[in-house]
N, C-alpha and C positions, 0 to 999 in steps of 0.2 A: 464888519470892521468898526470899532467904536468911533474912530475918526481916522481919516486917511491923511490928514495933515496935522502934525503935532507941533505945538508951540514949545520949542526947545531952545535952551541957551547954547550958543556955540562956543566951544572952548578951542582957542587957537592952538594948533599943534605945530611946533616949529619945524619938525622934520617932514611934515606933510604939506601939500599944496593948500594955500589959503583960499583959493577960489572954490566957492561952494558950487556943488552940482545938485541937480534934482535928485531927491531920494526915491527909493522904491515906491513908497506910498504916493508921492507926488505923481509919479508916472501911472500908477494904477488908477488913481482918481481921474487923471487926464484921459486915460484910455476909456474908462467908463463913460466919461462925458462925450467923447468923440465917437465911440463905437457902440455904446449902449450898455446898460447895466446887465442885461441878460448875458451878453458875451463876457463881461467882466466876471460874472459869477462862475464861469466855466474855467477860470484861470487855475492851472495846476502848478505853475512855477514862475518865478521871476528871478533873473540872474544878471549879474554885471561883473565885468572883469577890470582889473587894474585900477581899482578905485583909490583916489588920493584926495580926500578920504572917501568920496563917493564916485562911482563910475560915471564917465561921460555919457555912456550909453547903456541902456538896460534891454534885456531880451525877455519878452513875456510869452509864455506858452499856454495855449488854451486847447482843451479837448473839444472834439466835435460832438454835437448833441445826438447825431444820428449814426455816425460811423465810429466805432469804438477805437480803431487804430489810426484815425485821421487826426493829425496835429496841426494846429494853426500857430505860426511863429511870427511875432511882431518885434521889430527892433524899434525901441523908443529912445528919443533924444530930446531933452528939454520939453517933455510932455507931448511930443508929436511922434506919430508913426512915420519913420523914415525909410523903412523897408519891411517887407513881409513875404512869407511863403507858406504853402500848405502842402504837407507831405504825409505819406503813409509810413508809420513807424514799424520797426521789426522787433521781435522779442529780445534779441541780443542788445538792443539799445537801452532796454530797461527804462523807458520813459516814464515819468510820473503820470499817474492816471487819476489820482484823487483830487477833485476840485477843492481848493482851500476855502474853509469857512471864513468869509470876510468879517463876520462879527467877532471872530476870535483872533484877528490880526491886530495886536496892540503895540507891538514893538517894531518900529520902522528901522530902516538901514542906518539912520543917524544914531539911534540908541544902540543898535547892535555894534556899531563902530566904537562907541564910547566904552562898552563892555569889553570888547576885544582889546582896545588900547590899554585900559587899566590892567586887564589880566596879563597881557604881554609885558607890561612895565614891571609888574610884581615878580615876574619870572626872568627879568632882564633879557627879554627877547626884543631885538630890534627888527623893524620891518619897514618897507617902503610903500607897499600898496596892498590892497585886499581884493580877492575875488569873492563875490557874494552869491549865494544861492538860497532862495526861500522856497520850500516845498514841504509836503507831508512825507515823512519817512515811509519807506515801503511797508514796514510792519507796524506803523503807528497811525494815530488819528490827529495828532497835534502838529500844526505848522512849525517848522524848525528852520532857523538860520544856520547855514554852514558857511563859515568865514575861513578862507584860506589865506594865510599871511605870506607875503612874498617879500624877499629882501632886495637890496640894490643890485644883486647879481641875477635877479629874476629867478631865484630859487625859493622853493617852499620851506618856510621855517616853522610853520605851525598851522593847526586846524582847530577851530573852535566851534562848538555846537551850542546854540542859544535858543530857548523857547521863544517863539514869536508871539505867544499868548501872555506869558508871565514875565518874560525877560530873564528867567533863571538860566544861569550857566550850567548846561547839561554835562559837557565834557570838554576836555582840551588835550591836545597832543603836540609836543614840541619836537622839532627836528633841528638839533644843534649842529652848526657847521663843523665839519671834521669828523662827524660820527658816521657809523655804518648806516643808520636809519636815514640820515640826511642824504647820503649818497644814493640809497635805494629809492627813496620817494622822488628824487629829482632825476633819476635815470629813466623813468617810465615815459613811454611815448605819449600816454594820456596827459601826463603833467606838462610835457612840452607843447602839446596841442592846445591845452587850456591857457598856458602862459602867453602864447602867440596868437590867440584866437581872434583878437580884435584887429589884427593886421590883415586878416583874411576877410572874405565875404561872410555873411551870416550862415551860409550853408555849413551844415555839420556842427554848428555851435553847440546845440543841445546834446548831441551824441557825445562830444568830447567831454562836456561837463559831467554828464551822467556816468561816464566811464570812470572818471577820476573820483567822483563822489562815492561810487560803489567800492572802489579799491581802498579808499581811505576809511570808509565805514567798516569794511571787512577787517582792516588792520586794527582799528580801535576796539572792535568787538572781541578780538583775541586777547585783549589786555585783561 
């Protein structure tokens, strides 16, 4: 990672909370400082839900160095591990397995938000919060941000994919209220699980996010 903390100008967004939260890279750096760089280098994903504009809590997933299907899950808040669990994943969970190359992580969640906000504004899409997921896509080698835009009714209105290395907008998909696609994407149990996930314990967080990520990816690939 060229730098985990970026000096960025903050642009106030009237429709979003003015209270700044720690970014994904802030928490990655803090995790490395507290748990060690070796464990940080095994990170396969970091995700956060209902960000306004940044999530109040991030979830970091790390693979075990000795057991291939053992996953370490850490809930991070303001740079501190507030909960953790260690579990054996199953094939149907489709958990990320590729450790993210830290030296290729250049675009923090702050910058990803700015891209998503500009892109949504150009398409006249309003949103209230964002679910963030940073991982290497199953068939790729580049870390990618998946940003799921949520409206005030807690419904999905868009999904944006951004390269975490270059900042390039890779693809976007809108779900306009009143359309069949909007109804379909928001009727899925996986979407409901993801939207309500932070009202629950951290158990099954990663499973719910990966299920939704997989379904959205399949839909976009058909376009």
